[in-house]
C-alpha positions as CSV (number, residue, x, y, z in Angstrom):
1,M,131.1,91.6,-78.8
2,D,133.5,91.9,-81.7
3,P,136.6,90.4,-80.7
4,N,138.9,92.6,-83.0
5,G,141.4,94.3,-80.7
6,K,140.1,92.8,-77.6
7,T,142.1,90.6,-75.2
8,A,140.9,86.8,-74.7
9,L,142.3,84.4,-71.9
10,V,141.9,80.7,-73.1
11,T,142.5,78.3,-69.9
12,G,143.9,75.0,-71.4
13,G,144.5,77.0,-74.5
14,A,147.8,75.3,-75.6
15,H,146.6,72.1,-77.4
16,R,143.6,70.1,-78.8
17,V,140.2,72.0,-78.5
18,G,141.7,74.8,-76.5
19,K,144.4,75.4,-79.2
20,A,141.8,75.7,-82.0
21,I,139.6,78.3,-79.8
22,T,142.7,80.2,-79.1
23,L,143.6,80.5,-82.9
24,A,139.9,81.2,-83.9
25,L,139.9,84.2,-81.5
26,A,143.4,85.3,-82.7
27,G,142.1,84.9,-86.4
28,A,139.4,87.2,-85.4
29,G,141.9,89.8,-84.0
30,A,141.9,89.1,-80.4
31,N,145.1,89.2,-78.7
32,V,145.3,85.9,-76.6
33,V,146.6,84.8,-73.2
34,I,147.2,81.1,-73.5
35,N,147.1,79.4,-70.1
36,Y,148.8,76.1,-69.6
37,Y,149.7,73.8,-67.0
38,A,152.5,71.5,-68.1
39,S,152.4,72.1,-71.8
40,A,155.1,74.7,-72.1
41,D,156.2,73.8,-75.5
42,A,152.8,73.4,-76.9
43,A,152.0,76.7,-75.5
44,G,155.0,78.4,-77.2
45,R,154.1,76.9,-80.4
46,T,150.5,78.1,-80.2
47,A,151.5,81.4,-79.3
48,A,153.8,81.6,-82.4
49,E,151.1,80.5,-84.7
50,A,148.8,83.2,-83.1
51,R,151.4,85.8,-83.7
52,D,151.8,84.7,-87.3
53,L,148.0,85.8,-87.5
54,G,148.9,89.3,-86.5
55,V,148.0,89.5,-82.9
56,Q,150.0,89.4,-79.5
57,A,150.1,86.4,-77.7
58,L,151.2,85.7,-74.1
59,P,151.6,82.0,-72.9
60,V,151.2,82.0,-68.8
61,Q,151.9,78.7,-66.7
62,A,149.2,78.4,-64.0
63,D,147.3,75.8,-62.1
64,V,143.8,77.1,-62.4
65,S,142.6,74.9,-59.5
66,D,144.9,77.3,-57.4
67,H,143.2,80.6,-56.4
68,E,146.6,82.4,-56.1
69,Q,148.0,81.3,-59.3
70,V,144.9,82.3,-61.2
71,E,145.2,85.6,-59.7
72,S,148.8,86.0,-60.5
73,M,148.0,84.9,-64.0
74,V,145.2,87.4,-64.6
75,A,147.3,90.3,-63.0
76,E,150.3,89.1,-65.5
77,A,147.8,89.5,-68.4
78,V,146.3,92.9,-67.4
79,D,149.8,94.2,-66.9
80,R,150.5,93.1,-70.4
81,F,147.3,93.9,-72.4
82,G,145.5,96.2,-69.9
83,S,142.4,94.2,-69.6
84,I,140.5,90.8,-70.3
85,D,137.7,91.0,-72.5
86,I,137.1,87.5,-73.1
87,L,137.3,84.4,-70.9
88,V,137.1,80.8,-72.1
89,N,137.2,78.2,-69.6
90,S,138.4,75.2,-71.5
91,A,141.1,73.6,-68.9
92,S,140.1,70.0,-68.1
93,R,141.7,66.9,-66.7
94,F,140.4,63.8,-68.3
95,E,140.8,61.2,-65.9
96,K,138.7,58.3,-64.9
97,T,137.0,58.3,-61.4
98,P,135.2,54.9,-60.5
99,F,132.8,55.1,-57.7
100,P,132.8,54.0,-54.9
101,T,136.8,54.8,-54.4
102,Q,139.6,55.1,-51.9
103,D,141.3,57.4,-54.4
104,V,139.5,60.8,-53.5
105,A,142.6,62.5,-54.7
106,A,141.6,61.7,-58.4
107,W,137.9,63.2,-57.5
108,Q,139.6,66.5,-56.4
109,R,142.2,66.6,-59.2
110,V,139.2,66.8,-61.8
111,T,136.6,68.8,-59.9
112,R,139.0,71.4,-58.8
113,I,139.9,72.1,-62.3
114,L,136.5,72.1,-63.8
115,I,134.5,73.8,-60.8
116,D,136.8,75.9,-58.7
117,G,139.2,76.7,-61.7
118,S,136.3,78.0,-63.7
119,F,134.9,79.9,-60.7
120,Y,138.2,81.4,-59.9
121,C,139.0,82.5,-63.5
122,A,135.6,84.2,-63.8
123,N,135.8,85.6,-60.3
124,A,139.0,87.2,-61.1
125,T,138.0,88.6,-64.7
126,A,134.4,89.5,-64.1
127,P,135.1,92.7,-62.1
128,M,137.0,94.4,-64.8
129,M,134.3,93.4,-67.3
130,L,131.6,94.9,-65.2
131,R,133.5,98.2,-64.5
132,R,133.8,98.7,-68.6
133,G,130.2,97.4,-68.8
134,E,131.2,94.7,-71.3
135,G,132.6,91.2,-71.3
136,T,131.7,87.6,-72.2
137,I,132.6,84.3,-70.7
138,V,132.3,81.1,-72.5
139,N,132.7,77.6,-70.6
140,I,133.2,74.3,-72.4
141,L,131.3,71.6,-71.5
142,D,130.5,68.1,-73.3
143,S,127.9,65.6,-73.2
144,A,128.8,64.3,-69.7
145,A,127.0,67.5,-68.4
146,Y,123.7,65.9,-69.5
147,Q,124.4,62.0,-68.9
148,P,126.4,59.8,-66.5
149,W,129.4,58.0,-68.1
150,P,130.3,54.9,-66.1
151,G,133.6,55.1,-64.4
152,W,133.7,59.0,-64.9
153,A,132.1,60.3,-61.8
154,A,134.2,63.5,-61.5
155,H,134.4,64.4,-65.1
156,C,130.4,64.2,-65.1
157,V,129.9,66.1,-62.0
158,G,132.3,68.5,-63.0
159,K,130.8,69.4,-66.6
160,A,127.3,69.4,-65.1
161,S,128.4,71.9,-62.5
162,L,130.0,74.1,-65.1
163,A,126.8,74.2,-66.9
164,A,125.1,75.3,-63.7
165,L,127.8,77.8,-63.2
166,T,127.2,79.1,-66.7
167,R,123.4,79.8,-66.0
168,Q,124.4,81.3,-62.2
169,L,127.1,83.7,-63.7
170,A,124.8,84.8,-66.6
171,L,122.3,85.9,-63.9
172,E,124.7,87.4,-61.7
173,L,126.6,89.4,-64.3
174,A,123.8,90.6,-66.6
175,P,123.3,92.8,-68.4
176,G,127.0,94.2,-69.0
177,V,128.6,90.7,-69.2
178,R,127.1,87.7,-71.0
179,V,128.0,84.1,-70.0
180,N,127.3,81.0,-72.4
181,A,128.7,77.4,-72.8
182,V,129.6,75.1,-75.7
183,A,128.9,71.3,-75.4
184,P,131.1,69.4,-78.0
185,G,130.2,66.0,-78.8
186,P,132.8,63.6,-80.5
187,V,135.0,66.1,-82.1
188,L,138.9,65.1,-81.3
189,P,139.5,61.4,-80.5
190,P,141.6,60.8,-77.3
191,S,144.8,59.3,-77.8
192,G,144.9,55.6,-78.1
193,L,141.2,55.2,-79.1
194,R,141.0,52.0,-81.1
195,E,139.7,52.6,-84.6
196,A,136.6,50.3,-84.2
197,R,135.5,52.2,-81.2
198,A,136.1,55.6,-82.8
199,N,133.8,54.4,-85.8
200,Q,131.2,53.6,-83.3
201,F,131.3,57.0,-81.8
202,A,130.8,58.5,-85.4
203,G,128.0,56.1,-86.0
204,G,126.2,57.1,-82.9
205,T,125.8,60.6,-84.4
206,L,123.2,62.0,-87.1
207,L,125.8,63.0,-89.4
208,N,127.8,59.6,-89.0
209,R,131.2,61.3,-88.5
210,W,133.6,63.1,-86.0
211,G,133.7,66.7,-85.8
212,T,136.6,68.9,-85.5
213,P,138.1,71.3,-82.9
214,E,137.7,74.0,-85.2
215,D,133.8,73.2,-85.1
216,V,134.0,74.1,-81.4
217,A,136.1,77.1,-81.9
218,G,133.4,78.4,-84.5
219,A,130.7,77.9,-81.9
220,V,132.7,80.0,-79.3
221,L,133.2,83.0,-81.9
222,Y,129.5,82.8,-82.4
223,L,128.8,83.1,-78.8
224,V,131.2,85.8,-78.3
225,G,129.6,87.9,-80.9
226,A,126.1,86.9,-80.3
227,D,125.0,90.0,-78.2
228,Y,121.6,89.0,-77.3
229,V,122.5,85.5,-76.1
230,T,123.4,84.7,-72.7
231,G,122.7,81.8,-70.2
232,E,122.8,79.2,-73.2
233,V,124.6,76.1,-74.0
234,L,125.3,75.6,-77.7
235,V,125.5,71.9,-78.2
236,V,128.2,71.0,-81.1
237,D,127.7,67.1,-81.4
238,G,126.6,66.1,-84.8
239,G,123.3,65.1,-83.7
240,E,124.8,62.5,-81.3
241,R,122.0,63.3,-78.5
242,F,119.6,61.8,-81.1
243,G,121.7,59.3,-82.8
244,H,119.9,56.4,-81.1
245,R,116.7,57.4,-82.9
246,K,118.1,57.0,-86.2
247,P,116.1,54.7,-88.6
């Protein structure tokens, strides 16, 4: 699919990697719907940057873990642009969830965004894509989809579930709608990460460096345009998976 002239909905699209994806799609000519939960100012700035690229931009506040709010968000986007052609499920809550725990609410906060939210957004947009016979969905994973992290049970299970959802939706929506995923490695340090720890992550890749949000955005653009690719996960990790094998 050529994104030029199409409409893309990016959940969590106001900042960090989500912002890079939003601006990459805008740069490719897509009008963008920027979903945010609490980052209204960031969403406004991202929308302004997208408009500077010559496209229309609509920030929409919605908690993607709430089915009714997702339906309202999609309805607002369709009312503005007529359709949604591209969906990027990028929203995520990066919160530790040790196991076992007495704080079940933390598990629910994380998994409801990653699993339920991604399902709700796909479920709301897929019918219009199917009616037109064209559409694409890209889910944003990370290495947690493939390996456990101590203390991050909900995040790891949520990302692994999103990988499974990618395969399932690719099957259910073929041939008209393609569904793929991008799995970034270390591309953007979280706030507060110590320099020594950041260097350790960089040294764990084959390329000995951090990537950038733009690396992820480029992978999303590839999958949007790759008309013979569906049900796949494109890993963008600088070779982190094999870093332990470095001589």
